[in-house]
C-alpha positions in Angstrom: 93.3 83.8 24.9 94.5 80.3 24.4 91.9 77.7 23.3 90.8 75.2 25.9 91.2 71.5 25.4 89.7 70.5 22.1 89.4 74.1 21.0 90.7 75.6 17.7 91.7 78.9 16.2 90.3 80.2 12.9 91.6 83.2 11.0 89.6 85.3 8.6 90.7 88.0 6.3 88.1 90.8 5.8 87.6 92.6 2.5 89.2 95.7 4.1 92.3 93.7 4.9 91.6 93.3 8.7 92.6 90.0 10.1 90.1 88.4 12.5 90.7 85.5 14.8 87.9 83.3 16.2 88.7 80.9 19.0 86.2 78.1 19.4 86.0 76.1 22.6 85.7 72.4 22.3 84.1 71.8 25.7 81.4 74.4 26.5 80.3 72.4 29.5 83.5 73.5 31.2 82.6 77.1 30.7 79.2 76.5 32.2 80.7 74.7 35.2 83.1 77.6 35.7 80.3 80.1 35.5 78.2 78.2 38.0 81.2 77.9 40.4 82.0 81.7 40.1 78.3 82.6 40.6 78.0 80.3 43.7 81.2 81.8 45.1 79.7 85.3 44.8 76.4 84.2 46.3 78.2 82.6 49.2 80.2 85.8 49.8 77.0 88.0 49.8 75.2 85.5 52.1 78.1 85.6 54.6 78.2 89.4 54.5 74.5 89.6 55.1 74.7 87.2 58.0 77.4 89.2 59.6 75.5 92.4 59.1 72.3 90.8 60.6 74.3 89.6 63.6 75.7 93.1 64.2 72.1 94.4 64.0 70.9 91.9 66.5 73.7 92.7 68.9 72.9 96.4 68.6 69.2 95.9 69.3 70.1 93.8 72.4 72.5 96.5 73.6 69.9 99.2 73.1 67.3 97.0 74.9 69.7 96.5 77.8 70.4 100.2 78.1 66.7 101.0 78.0 65.8 98.4 80.7 68.6 99.8 82.9 67.2 103.3 82.5 63.5 102.3 83.1 63.9 99.6 85.8 65.4 100.5 89.1 68.2 98.3 90.3 
């Protein structure tokens, strides 16, 4: 992962010889903004899906009601 604008890389050598790298981000508000945008995007997708599902349910109820009325009421 490349550091963002203003970020830096730091390398650490552990006592067992393992090399660790820590990437710090200089602008955490960008990460917060991206998180909010992604969250909003998923919330919008779920809301649209639920709306379409509800419309399908309403049409099904209307269709069932029409069929019932045709059966009960003579023409």
